[in-house]
C-alpha positions in Angstrom: -91.6 -14.5 59.8 -92.9 -12.3 62.7 -91.4 -9.3 61.0 -93.0 -10.3 57.7 -96.3 -10.7 59.4 -96.0 -7.3 61.0 -95.1 -5.8 57.7 -98.3 -7.3 56.3 -100.3 -5.7 59.1 -98.6 -2.4 58.5 -99.4 -2.7 54.7 -103.1 -3.5 55.4 -103.3 -0.6 57.8 -101.7 1.6 55.3 -104.2 0.5 52.7 -107.0 1.4 55.1 -105.5 4.7 55.8 -105.0 5.5 52.1 -108.5 4.4 51.3 -109.9 6.6 54.1 -107.8 9.6 52.9 -109.0 8.9 49.3 -112.6 8.7 50.4 -112.3 12.0 52.4 -110.7 13.7 49.5 -113.4 12.4 47.1 -116.1 13.4 49.6 -114.7 16.9 49.9 -114.3 17.2 46.1 -117.8 16.0 45.3 -119.3 18.1 48.1 -117.4 21.1 46.7 -118.7 20.3 43.2 -122.2 19.9 44.6 -121.9 23.2 46.4 -120.7 24.8 43.2 -123.8 23.5 41.4 -126.0 24.8 44.2 -124.2 28.2 44.1 -124.8 28.3 40.4 -128.6 27.7 40.8 -128.8 30.3 43.6 -126.7 32.7 41.7 -129.0 32.3 38.7 -132.0 33.1 40.9 -130.1 36.1 42.3 -129.4 37.3 38.8 -133.1 37.1 37.9 -134.1 39.0 41.0 -131.4 41.6 40.4 -132.5 41.9 36.8 -136.1 42.5 37.9 -135.1 45.0 40.5 -132.8 46.8 37.9 -135.8 47.0 35.6 -137.9 48.6 38.4 -135.1 51.1 39.1 -134.8 51.9 35.4 -138.6 52.6 35.3 -138.2 55.0 38.2 -135.2 56.8 36.7 -137.2 57.1 33.4 -140.0 58.8 35.3 -137.5 61.2 36.9 -136.3 62.1 33.4 -139.9 62.9 32.4 -140.3 65.2 35.4 -137.1 67.0 34.6 -138.1 67.4 30.9 -141.5 69.0 31.7 -139.9 71.3 34.2 -137.5 72.5 31.5 -140.6 73.2 29.2 -142.2 75.1 32.0 -139.2 77.2 32.7 -140.3 80.9 33.0 -144.0 80.2 33.5 -145.2 81.3 36.9 -149.0 81.9 36.3 -151.4 79.1 36.9 -153.1 79.7 33.6 -149.9 79.1 31.7 -149.0 76.0 33.6 -152.3 74.1 33.4 -151.8 72.8 29.8 -148.3 71.6 30.7 -149.5 69.9 33.9 -152.3 68.2 31.9 -149.7 66.9 29.4 -147.4 65.8 32.3 -150.2 63.9 34.1 -151.2 62.2 30.8 -147.6 61.1 30.3 -147.4 60.0 34.0 -150.5 57.8 33.6 -149.2 56.4 30.3 -145.9 55.4 32.0 -147.8 53.9 34.9 -149.8 51.7 32.6 -146.7 50.8 30.7 -144.8 49.8 33.8 -145.7 46.1 34.1 -146.7 45.4 37.7 -146.5 49.0 38.9 -149.0 49.9 41.7 -148.4 53.7 41.5 -146.3 56.5 40.2 -145.8 60.1 41.1 -143.7 63.2 40.5 -143.3 65.1 43.7 -142.0 68.6 42.9 -140.5 71.2 45.2 -142.6 74.2 46.0 -142.8 76.6 43.1 -141.8 74.0 40.5 -144.5 73.7 37.9 -146.6 75.6 40.4 -147.1 79.2 41.6 -144.6 80.4 44.2 -145.3 79.0 47.6 -147.5 76.1 46.3 -146.5 72.5 45.6 -147.4 70.3 42.6 -147.6 66.6 43.7 -149.2 64.5 41.0 -149.5 60.8 42.1 -151.5 58.1 40.4 -152.4 54.6 41.5 -153.5 51.7 39.3 -156.5 49.6 40.3 -158.0 47.0 38.0 -156.3 48.6 34.9 -157.7 52.1 35.8 -155.5 55.0 36.9 -156.7 57.3 39.7 -155.1 60.5 40.8 -154.7 61.0 44.5 -155.2 64.5 46.0 -151.7 64.7 47.3 -151.6 68.5 47.4 -154.4 68.7 50.0 -153.1 65.8 52.1 -149.4 66.9 52.3 -148.1 70.4 52.5 -144.9 69.2 51.0 -143.8 65.8 49.7 -141.4 65.2 52.6 -144.5 64.6 54.7 -145.6 61.7 52.5 -145.2 58.2 54.1 -142.9 56.9 51.3 -140.3 59.6 52.0 -139.1 58.4 55.4 -139.3 54.8 54.2 -137.2 55.4 51.1 -134.8 58.2 51.9 -132.7 58.3 55.0 -133.1 61.2 57.5 -129.6 62.4 56.7 -130.1 62.3 52.9 -129.0 65.5 51.1 -130.0 66.4 47.6 -126.6 66.6 45.8 -126.3 66.9 42.0 -124.1 63.8 41.9 -127.1 61.8 43.1 -129.0 62.5 39.9 -130.1 59.2 38.3 -129.8 57.3 41.6 -132.6 55.1 42.8 -133.5 54.6 46.4 -135.6 51.6 47.7 -138.0 51.4 50.6 -138.7 48.3 52.7 -142.0 46.6 52.1 -144.9 48.3 53.8 -148.7 48.2 53.6 -150.2 51.0 51.4 -153.7 52.1 52.5 -154.3 53.6 49.1 -154.0 50.3 47.3 -154.6 48.0 50.2 -151.6 45.9 49.4 -148.0 45.4 50.5 -145.8 47.5 48.3 -142.3 48.9 48.1 -141.4 52.3 46.8 -138.5 53.4 44.6 -137.5 57.1 44.5 -135.2 59.0 42.2 -134.3 62.7 42.7 -134.9 65.2 39.9 -132.5 68.1 39.2 -132.5 71.0 36.7 -129.4 71.6 34.6 -128.1 73.9 37.3 -128.1 71.2 39.9 -131.1 72.6 41.8 -133.4 69.9 43.3 -136.7 69.8 41.5 -138.3 67.0 43.5 -138.5 63.3 43.6 -140.0 60.7 41.2 -141.5 57.6 42.8 -142.9 54.3 41.7 -144.8 51.8 43.8 -144.6 48.1 43.2 -146.5 45.2 44.7 -144.3 42.9 46.8 -145.7 39.9 45.0 -143.6 40.9 41.9 -140.5 39.8 43.8 -142.1 37.0 45.7 -143.2 35.4 42.5 -139.6 35.3 41.3 -138.5 33.7 44.5 -141.2 31.0 44.4 -140.0 29.9 41.0 -136.5 29.0 42.2 -136.0 25.3 43.2 -132.5 24.1 44.2 -133.1 20.6 45.5 -136.2 18.6 46.4 -136.5 19.9 50.0 -134.7 23.2 49.6 -136.3 26.6 50.1 -135.7 30.1 48.9 -136.1 33.3 50.9 -136.0 37.1 50.4 -135.8 39.5 53.3 -136.2 43.2 52.9 -134.0 46.0 54.3 -136.0 45.8 57.6 -135.3 42.1 57.9 -138.8 41.1 57.0 -139.5 38.0 55.0 -140.9 38.2 51.5 -140.2 34.6 50.5 -142.6 32.0 49.2 -142.4 29.8 52.3 -145.8 30.9 53.4 -147.2 29.4 50.2 -146.2 25.8 51.2 -148.2 23.1 52.9 -146.5 22.6 56.2 -147.0 26.1 57.5 -145.6 25.4 61.0 -142.4 24.0 59.6 -142.1 26.9 57.2 -142.7 29.5 59.9 -140.0 27.9 62.1 -137.6 28.2 59.1 -138.6 31.9 58.6 -138.2 32.7 62.2 -134.7 31.0 62.3 -133.6 33.0 59.2 -134.9 36.3 60.5 -133.2 35.6 63.8 -129.9 35.5 62.0 -130.4 39.0 60.7 -128.4 38.1 57.6 -128.6 41.6 56.2 -126.3 42.9 59.0 -123.6 40.4 57.9 -123.6 41.5 54.2 -121.9 44.3 52.4 -124.8 45.8 50.5 -124.6 47.9 47.4 -124.0 51.6 48.0 -127.2 53.5 48.6 -128.7 54.8 45.4 -126.9 52.4 43.0 -128.0 49.2 41.3 -124.6 47.5 41.2 -125.0 44.0 42.8 -122.6 42.9 45.5 -120.2 40.1 44.5 -120.3 36.5 45.6 -122.5 34.3 47.8 -122.1 33.9 51.6 -122.6 30.5 53.2 -123.7 29.7 56.7 -124.8 26.6 58.6 -128.3 26.6 60.1 -129.9 23.8 62.3 -133.7 23.7 62.7 -135.2 21.0 64.9 -132.2 18.7 64.4 -132.1 19.2 60.6 -128.9 20.9 59.2 -129.2 23.3 56.3 -126.6 25.2 54.4 -127.7 28.8 53.6 -126.4 30.5 50.4 -127.3 34.2 50.4 -126.3 37.6 49.1 -127.6 41.2 49.0 -129.6 42.3 46.0 -129.3 45.6 44.2 -132.3 46.8 46.3 -130.5 46.1 49.5 -132.6 43.0 50.2 -131.2 39.6 51.2 -131.9 36.8 48.8 -130.8 33.2 49.5 -131.7 29.5 49.6 -131.4 26.8 52.2 -130.4 23.3 51.2 -130.5 20.3 53.5 -127.0 19.0 54.2 -128.3 15.5 53.7 -129.3 16.3 50.1 -125.8 17.8 49.5 -124.2 14.6 50.7 -126.7 12.3 49.0 -124.6 12.2 45.9 -121.8 10.7 48.0 -123.7 7.7 49.3 -123.2 5.6 46.1 -119.6 6.5 45.9 -119.1 5.6 49.6 -120.7 2.2 49.1 -118.6 1.6 46.0 -115.4 2.7 47.8 -116.2 0.3 50.7 -116.7 -2.5 48.2 -113.5 -1.7 46.4 -111.6 -1.4 49.7 -113.0 -4.7 50.9 -112.1 -6.4 47.6 -108.6 -4.8 47.5 -107.8 -5.7 51.1 -109.0 -9.3 50.5 -107.0 -9.6 47.3 -103.9 -8.1 49.0 -104.4 -10.3 52.0 -104.5 -13.4 49.8 -101.5 -12.1 47.8 -99.6 -11.3 50.9 -100.2 -14.7 52.4 -99.0 -16.2 49.2 -95.9 -13.9 49.2 -95.3 -14.9 52.8 -95.4 -18.6 51.8 -93.0 -17.9 48.9 -90.7 -15.8 51.1 -90.6 -18.7 53.6 -89.6 -21.0 50.7 -87.0 -18.5 49.5 -85.6 -18.3 53.1 -85.3 -22.0 53.2 -83.7 -22.0 49.7 -81.3 -19.2 50.9 -80.4 -21.3 53.9 -79.8 -24.2 51.6 -77.6 -22.0 49.4 -75.4 -21.5 52.4 -75.2 -25.2 53.2 -73.3 -28.0 51.4 -75.9 -30.6 50.5 -73.8 -33.7 51.0 -72.1 -32.9 54.3 -74.6 -30.4 55.8 -71.7 -28.1 56.6 -71.8 -24.4 55.8 -70.4 -23.8 52.4 -68.0 -21.3 50.9 -70.6 -18.6 50.5 -71.4 -18.8 54.2 -67.7 -18.7 55.0 -67.3 -15.5 53.0 -70.2 -13.9 54.8 -69.0 -14.9 58.2 -65.5 -13.7 57.5 -66.8 -10.3 56.4 -68.6 -10.0 59.7 -65.3 -10.5 61.6 -62.5 -8.0 61.9 -60.1 -10.5 63.6 -60.0 -14.1 62.7 -57.8 -17.1 62.1 -58.5 -19.5 59.1 -57.3 -23.0 58.4 -57.7 -24.6 55.0 -57.7 -28.4 55.3 -56.9 -30.0 51.9 -57.1 -33.8 51.5 -53.9 -35.3 50.0 -54.3 -37.6 46.9 -58.1 -37.3 47.0 -58.2 -37.4 43.2 -56.4 -40.7 43.3 -59.0 -42.1 45.6 -61.8 -41.0 43.2 -60.0 -42.4 40.2 -59.2 -45.8 41.9 -62.4 -46.4 43.8 -65.0 -44.1 42.2 -66.8 -41.0 43.3 -69.1 -42.9 45.7 -66.0 -43.9 47.7 -64.8 -40.3 47.5 -68.1 -39.0 49.0 -67.8 -41.5 51.8 -64.3 -40.2 52.6 -65.6 -36.7 52.7 -68.4 -37.6 55.0 -66.0 -39.4 57.3 -63.7 -36.4 57.4 -66.8 -34.2 58.1 -67.7 -36.3 61.1 -64.3 -36.1 62.5 -64.1 -32.3 62.0 -67.5 -31.9 63.6 -66.2 -33.5 66.8 -63.2 -31.2 67.0 -64.7 -28.6 69.3 -65.5 -31.2 71.9 -62.2 -33.0 71.5 -59.9 -30.0 71.8 -62.1 -27.9 74.0 -62.5 -25.0 71.5 -66.2 -24.2 71.3 -65.6 -21.2 69.1 -64.4 -23.4 66.2 -66.6 -23.4 63.1 -66.2 -25.9 60.2 -67.0 -25.3 56.6 -67.0 -27.4 53.4 -65.2 -25.9 50.4 -65.5 -27.1 46.8 -63.5 -30.2 45.9 -61.5 -31.8 48.6 -61.1 -28.9 51.0 -62.5 -27.9 54.4 -62.2 -24.6 56.3 -62.0 -24.0 60.0 -62.5 -20.5 61.5 -61.5 -19.6 65.0 -60.9 -16.2 66.7 -57.5 -14.6 66.1 -54.8 -16.7 67.6 -51.1 -16.3 68.1 -48.9 -18.1 65.5 -47.7 -20.8 67.9 -51.3 -21.4 69.1 -52.7 -21.8 65.6 -49.7 -24.1 64.7 -50.7 -26.4 67.6 -54.3 -26.2 66.5 -53.3 -27.3 62.9 -51.3 -30.2 64.4 -54.3 -31.4 66.4 -56.7 -31.0 63.4 -54.4 -33.2 61.3 -54.2 -35.8 64.1 -58.0 -35.9 64.5 -58.4 -36.5 60.7 -55.6 -39.0 60.2 -55.3 -41.0 63.4 -57.8 -43.7 62.2 -58.1 -45.2 58.8 -61.3 -44.9 56.8 -62.9 -48.1 55.5 -64.6 -48.5 52.2 -66.1 -51.9 51.5 -63.7 -53.4 54.1 -60.8 -51.7 52.3 -58.8 -49.5 54.6 -58.0 -46.1 53.2 -55.2 -43.9 54.6 -56.0 -40.2 54.4 -53.6 -37.4 55.0 -54.1 -33.6 54.9 -52.2 -30.5 54.1 -53.2 -27.5 56.2 -52.7 -23.8 55.3 -53.2 -21.1 58.0 -53.7 -17.4 57.8 -54.4 -14.8 60.5 -56.2 -11.5 60.2 -55.4 -9.0 62.9 -57.8 -6.3 61.5 -59.7 -5.6 58.3 -58.9 -2.7 55.9 -61.5 -1.1 53.7 -59.7 -2.2 50.5 -59.3 -5.8 51.6 -61.1 -8.3 49.3 -63.7 -10.5 50.9 -61.8 -13.7 50.1 -58.3 -12.4 50.8 -58.0 -14.5 54.0 -59.0 -17.6 52.0 -56.5 -16.8 49.3 -53.7 -16.4 51.9 -54.6 -19.8 53.5 -54.6 -21.5 50.1 -51.2 -20.0 49.3 -50.0 -21.5 52.6 -51.4 -24.9 51.6 -49.4 -24.7 48.3 -46.2 -23.6 50.2 -46.6 -26.5 52.7 -46.8 -29.0 49.8 -43.9 -27.5 48.1 -41.8 -27.8 51.2 -43.2 -31.3 52.0 -44.7 -30.1 55.3 -48.1 -31.0 56.8 -49.0 -27.4 57.7 -47.8 -24.0 57.0 -48.7 -20.5 58.3 -49.1 -17.8 55.6 -46.0 -15.5 55.3 -46.8 -12.1 53.7 -43.1 -11.8 52.8 -43.4 -14.6 50.2 -45.1 -12.2 47.7 -47.2 -14.9 46.0 -50.3 -13.2 47.1 -49.5 -10.1 45.2 -49.0 -12.1 42.0 -52.4 -13.7 42.5 -54.0 -10.4 43.2 -52.5 -8.9 40.1 -53.7 -11.9 38.0 -57.2 -11.5 39.5 -57.1 -7.8 38.8 -56.2 -8.2 35.2 -58.7 -11.1 34.8 -61.5 -8.9 36.0 -60.4 -6.0 33.9 -60.2 -8.2 30.8 -63.6 -9.8 31.3 -65.1 -6.3 31.9 -63.4 -5.1 28.7 -64.9 -7.9 26.6 -68.4 -7.5 28.2 -68.4 -3.7 27.8 -66.7 -3.5 24.4 -63.6 -1.8 25.7 -61.2 -3.7 23.4 -60.6 -1.7 20.2 -58.0 -1.8 17.4 -55.3 0.9 17.1 -53.4 1.3 13.9 -49.6 1.6 13.4 -48.6 2.8 9.9 -46.2 0.8 7.8 -43.9 2.9 5.6 -43.1 1.9 2.0 -39.4 2.5 1.6 -39.5 2.3 -2.2 -42.3 4.8 -2.7 -41.7 6.9 0.4 -45.3 6.7 1.7 -47.6 5.0 4.1 -49.2 2.0 2.3 -50.5 -0.2 5.0 -51.3 -0.5 8.7 -50.9 -3.1 11.4 -53.9 -3.5 13.7 -53.0 -3.8 17.4 -55.6 -4.5 20.1 -55.8 -2.0 23.0 -58.0 -1.9 26.1 -59.5 1.6 26.4 -61.4 1.9 29.7 -64.0 4.6 30.5 -61.6 6.6 32.7 -59.3 7.0 29.6 -56.7 4.4 30.6 -55.2 2.6 27.6 -53.6 -0.8 28.1 -51.4 -2.4 25.6 -51.9 -6.1 24.5 -48.7 -7.1 26.3 -50.3 -6.3 29.7 -53.2 -8.7 29.3 -52.5 -11.2 26.5 -50.9 -13.8 28.8 -53.9 -13.6 31.2 -56.2 -13.9 28.2 -54.4 -17.0 27.0 -54.7 -18.6 30.4 -58.3 -17.8 30.7 -58.9 -19.0 27.1 -60.2 -15.6 26.0 -57.8 -15.1 23.2 -60.2 -16.6 20.7 -62.9 -14.1 21.6 -60.4 -11.2 21.4 -59.3 -12.4 18.0 -62.9 -12.5 16.7 -63.6 -9.0 18.1 -60.5 -7.7 16.3 -61.4 -9.3 13.0 -64.9 -7.8 13.0 -63.7 -4.3 14.0 -60.7 -4.2 11.7 -62.6 -5.3 8.7 -65.3 -2.7 9.5 -62.6 0.0 9.8 -61.0 -0.7 6.4 -63.9 -1.7 4.4 -64.3 1.8 2.9 -60.6 2.6 2.8 -57.9 1.8 0.2 -54.9 0.8 2.3 -53.9 -2.7 3.2 -54.1 -3.8 6.9 -52.6 -6.7 8.8 -54.1 -8.7 11.8 -52.0 -10.7 14.2 -53.0 -14.4 14.6 -51.6 -17.0 17.0 -51.5 -20.7 16.2 -54.3 -21.1 18.7 -56.5 -18.6 16.8 -55.9 -20.5 13.6 -56.6 -23.9 15.2 -59.8 -22.7 16.7 -62.7 -23.6 14.3 -64.9 -20.7 15.5 -62.2 -18.1 14.8 -61.5 -19.6 11.4 -65.2 -19.5 10.5 -65.3 -15.8 11.6 -62.3 -15.0 9.3 -63.8 -16.8 6.3 -67.2 -15.1 6.9 -65.7 -11.6 7.0 -63.7 -12.3 3.8 -66.8 -13.5 2.1 -69.1 -10.7 3.1 -66.6 -7.7 2.6 -64.8 -8.8 -0.5 -61.6 -7.0 0.6 -59.4 -10.0 0.9 -56.8 -8.5 -1.5 -56.0 -5.9 1.2 -55.8 -8.2 4.1 -52.5 -9.5 5.6 -52.5 -12.1 8.3 -49.4 -12.0 10.6 -48.5 -15.4 12.0 -46.3 -15.3 15.1 -43.1 -17.2 14.4 -42.3 -17.3 18.1 -45.6 -18.9 18.9 -45.6 -22.6 19.7 -46.8 -24.2 16.5 -47.8 -27.9 17.0 -49.2 -28.7 13.6 -47.8 -27.0 10.5 -50.4 -28.8 8.4 -53.1 -26.7 10.0 -51.1 -23.5 9.2 -50.7 -24.5 5.6 -54.4 -25.4 5.3 -55.3 -22.0 6.7 -53.0 -20.2 4.3 -54.4 -22.1 1.3 -58.0 -21.2 2.3 -57.5 -17.5 2.8 -55.2 -17.1 -0.3 -58.3 -18.0 -2.3 -59.7 -14.6 -1.3 -56.5 -12.7 -2.2 -55.1 -12.5 1.3 -51.4 -12.3 2.0 -49.4 -13.9 4.8 -46.6 -12.4 6.9 -44.4 -14.2 9.4 -44.1 -11.9 12.5 -41.0 -11.7 14.8 -38.9 -13.6 12.3 -35.5 -14.5 13.7 -36.7 -15.6 17.1 -38.4 -19.0 16.6 -36.8 -21.0 13.8 -33.6 -22.9 13.8 -33.9 -23.5 10.1 -36.0 -22.2 7.2 -37.5 -25.5 6.1 -41.0 -24.7 7.3 -40.8 -21.2 5.9 -40.3 -22.6 2.5 -43.5 -24.6 2.7 -45.8 -21.9 4.1 -46.1 -19.7 0.9 -45.7 -16.4 2.8 -45.6 -13.0 1.3 -43.8 -10.9 4.0 -41.2 -11.5 6.6 -41.3 -9.1 9.6 -37.8 -9.0 11.0 -37.9 -9.0 14.8 -37.3 -5.8 16.7 -34.4 -7.4 18.7 -32.4 -7.3 15.5 -33.6 -3.9 14.1 -33.4 -1.9 17.3 -29.6 -1.9 17.4 -29.0 -2.2 13.6 -27.0 1.1 13.6 -24.6 0.0 16.5 -24.5 -3.8 16.5 -22.5 -5.2 13.6 -23.7 -8.8 14.3 -27.3 -7.7 14.1 -26.6 -5.9 10.9 -25.0 -9.0 9.3 -27.8 -11.3 10.5 -30.4 -8.9 9.2 -28.6 -8.7 5.9 -28.7 -12.5 5.6 -32.4 -12.6 6.3 -33.0 -9.9 3.6 -31.0 -11.8 1.0 -32.8 -15.1 1.8 -36.2 -13.4 1.5 -35.2 -11.7 -1.7 -34.2 -15.0 -3.2 -37.7 -16.4 -2.4 -39.3 -13.2 -3.7 -40.6 -12.5 -0.2 -40.9 -8.8 0.9 -39.4 -7.7 4.2 -40.6 -5.4 7.0 -38.3 -3.9 9.6 -40.0 -3.6 13.0 -39.1 -1.2 15.9 -37.5 1.5 13.6 -37.1 4.1 16.3 -34.7 6.7 14.9 -33.3 8.1 11.7 -30.0 6.2 12.0 -31.8 2.9 12.1 -34.0 3.9 9.1 -30.8 4.7 7.1 -29.5 1.2 7.8 -32.8 -0.3 6.9 -32.8 1.4 3.5 -29.1 0.4 2.9 -30.1 -3.2 3.4 -32.9 -2.9 0.9 -35.7 -3.7 3.4 -39.0 -3.0 1.6 -41.1 -1.6 4.5 -40.4 0.1 7.9 -42.5 0.3 11.0 -41.8 1.9 14.3 -41.7 5.0 16.5 -39.7 6.9 14.0 -42.8 7.1 11.8 -45.6 6.8 14.3 -46.8 4.8 17.3 -50.2 3.1 17.0 -53.1 5.5 16.8 -56.9 5.2 17.5 -57.7 6.6 14.1 -55.7 5.9 10.9 -56.3 9.4 9.7 
């Protein structure tokens, strides 16, 4: 019970562990799902920002194409007078594009010296947009060359070289304050080249930083989340400054800038607008509040991201955790109640199991306990104490008296250890009138002395029943086991001791030690072996009919078959009926075997044309259940005219009226009757004349030596003449060679059966 209680505790602990593991797995799965949702929202915001930045880059590249086109138109013009109309058209186009670029703050085409200008001079048209009006800045007077303009160093790196393969590339500046427009802007630059790959200059567009900030401010991940955008110089452009708690927001901005997230990211290659792949996550703690940052580089080389409170990520888990705790508590409570009930039931089963090992009347251990104890011992001595004439006591004085005798003998056997000084002696009650005593392995002379003392203890005083003295005597069988072998049966020692009891009674002795040389045990074991095999064959349908052909000597063909039962086991072994029919009769299983054969034989020949014969003993015919099975098969199949029932002449027939009644009932269906083994059981033919048989099967003991034994030949000839006079056909059994078959034909026997034609086969075909 302590072990069962410990098992219950282990089970509850296992349930708690499994529940915890399940909760952790669910927490991780839901958290991962929530993070995926957050990444999708942040990714969507990043896509919008990248789309906007791609549009800005596209505008800048378009402006570069405009500059390259006008330079191509001006190719060959070097005088100022010839360039002025073209410049005017270019500036008009530049202003139109500036107005068309939504949100643009300025646009310019910065040409190399001599391009759209006289040699040695620079043409640098740049326009800004204020309140819907364009204004040209006098860039030529302010800068000797465009490389001196403030946007150049902010947009292009000092080591930038104008290579033709950079045509169409767009370069981004950090956000800076522009004095011309008095606003924070960022500049995009795209180099211009002529068809020969010569650098013509740089096209630039200026954009207010609020264009990007507005996009960031529209992104909302959770209730208390925030979005941020840092430029290439790690300056914040996010919308945090537009919130209400400015101190809190400034603390967040400072913490993010301190991380310098841009340094941890792989940005897009300079001059391209391909966005980097994937979001990067990082944990950030501000004033005790934990945030998860999701961020990535934009096409402009900026860092965009969002911060989400960890508490809001896990908020979705709280209902699940509460539900899981409730389910766990309910499950543990239910399992605890169920386990307590199971403990109660197991305790009952243990008590019942103990009772199953105890004889209820005497309180002694029973045969099942004896077998278990003997299996646990390699060396032991066993005494079987059998009460003599106990059945007579029961029949004379009743079972109550018999029970009193058993209780009195039990009391005397219980006192044996104290009386003879053998504390290792154990007493058991066996079924009926037997007791068993187990002691350690003893020498033959010692166990003989023990048996004498046991008998003396039981018989020295009479047992009184209602003042009537009863004299009780016992026969004791003894067996010694010096060591167990793996193939030894559990009850072998008991069988040996019981054999010794039988031998003692046969020899009119009070006790006898088992002698292995007697050989009775082997016979018992063989009977037990075949009994087990036979029962298994019936239970698993291993009994099947085999078919031996019967040769028609007049028409020289096979006209009928005799059905013979065989035991075909799964390992391929085939046993003939002679090996198990006697055991079947003793176990009263022949009726079941006969019914099985009837069902299978009728099924085998239902769709065939040949006649077939089935062997029946007197016991089969006398058994109502078998007779009912035969009549039912005849009624259902309608093939009675092809059925022959062979009745064994050598079988002990006690009531010929039953045989005649059976023959009359089956003849109605057209069945025919054969007397099997004729010549072995009758001293006269009187009964044969009254049975109305159709065939006589002459016994093989006569046929086997027909070619060499003159007496057998003459006897067989007489049987044939007798049968012919009664118009009964004859069948010769055990025809095993050609010489015997010639004699059979000489005698005019109608049919032959035997090894000469074929042994029994599993399939008639």
